[in-house]
N, C-alpha and C positions, 0 to 999 in steps of 0.2 A: 616983794624982791629978794629979801636976806634970808628970809626963810626956804625959799625955795633953794637957792646955793646950799644952804646947810643941808638939806634933803638930799642935794642931788650929791654934795660930797660923801654923808654917810654912807649912803647908796654905793659907790664907787669904792671907798674905803671897804665895805662887807663883801663886794664882788673879788675885792682883789687881796684882801689879807686872810677874811675870816670863811672863804669857802676852801677846802682843800684842793688842790689844784692837780694832787697827785693821784686822785681818785678818779678812775675814766669807769663809772657806772653805765653799763648795757643792758639793752633789754633782750631777754631770751625768746624765743618763739611763743611763748605762753603769755607775754605781758610784764614779767617779772623781770626785778632789778637783779643784776648780779656785777661782781666785780673779778674778772677774770685772773683766776688763780688765788684767790682770797675763799675762805670756807664762808658758808652762811651762816647768820648769827645764830645762836643757843633758840631765839624763839620762834625763829622758824622750825627747828626741830622737835621744839615742846608742842608746837600748834599740830605738827605731823601726826605726834604721837596721839594726842586729844583727840582730833578727824579719826585715826585708824581706830584707836577704843572707843569712839564712838557709833564704829559700824561702818564708816566711809573705806571705799576700795581704793588701791592705791592710785589709779586714775583719777576718781574724784577728788582725794585729797590732793593730787598734782594740779589739779584744775583750780581749787579753792584756794590754794596758797600760790598760785602761776610759778610752780617751779615743775623740773622734769619729772617724769615717774622714776627715773632710775634713782634720783634724789631720794624720794618716797622710800623705795626698794629699800637703800641704804642705810637710811635711820632706821627703818623699823627692823632691817633684818640684824642691826647692831643692840637694837633695844633688846629683841630676841635672845640674843647671844651673851650678850654682857649685860643687861638689863640696867642699860645708861642710854641715854640720847645725847650725853658729850661724845664730843670725838676723843678719839685715842690718841695719847700723843706721840710725837714725831719719834720714829726709832732710828738714832743715830749709832751706826756700827762702830766701835771705837775702832781706831786707825792702829794695826800693828806697829809697834815698837822695834827697831834693830838694835841689838845690843850693840858696845861700841868692840867688840870682838868680831862680830858679824861683819860690821862696816870697816872698821880696817881690814878685815880679810877681801869683802870686796873690791875696796880701794886696790890692795896689791893685786889682785887678778887682772881688776882691770889696765894697770900698769904694766903687767905683764904681757899683756894680750889686748888692748884697747877694741876688738873687734869681736871679743866674748859674748856670747848670747847668753840671757839671763837664765835661761835653762840650762844651760852648762855652769852657770854658777850654782844654781841649786844643787845639780847633783856633785859640784866639788866639794859645797858644803856639809852633804851628806857623806859623802864619802871620807871627808877628812875629818869628821866627827865634829866641827866646829857649832854644829848646832844641831838640836832634837829634831826630828820629824814633824813634832807636832806645833815648833817656833821657827817652821822654815819661812823666809819672806816670799812674797808671791811673785809671780812671773814677771809683772814690772816691777823692775827694779827701779827706785825713784830718783827722778832726775837729779835730785840734790846730790845723791851718791854719784850719780855719774859726772855731774860736774864737776865733784869737789874730786874725782879721782884723777879729773884730765889736769886739774890744778897742780897737784902735787906732782 
């Protein structure tokens, strides 16, 4: 009786605490597991290249590793272009930094005319020589600028 309760207790602890609850593995239509939004592990990519170099076609490789032919095609294309099976790094575009002078100018423009369009602000920035055309802020003036202009 005591061994049975200890075993059940350990199983409950394992199920509750040791299994990741946030991973929601699903089956694709080929019978393989995937976690939506997450890349497949590197071992899948290595296996794709191994099978492809052994002479298997894209669909045969996809059936073998239970993934989509599109995934196999992407891995093979990436290997042919960059000679690597690893995923590329994410590209994060740097956010343009607005100079203090430009920020003050935008605040003054918003104070003098609250209903001004951002394209008008861009035109005035250029015409008044506050900013160089290469450093012109985007059409969408940041909300922080708009909210800070209302507060002043």
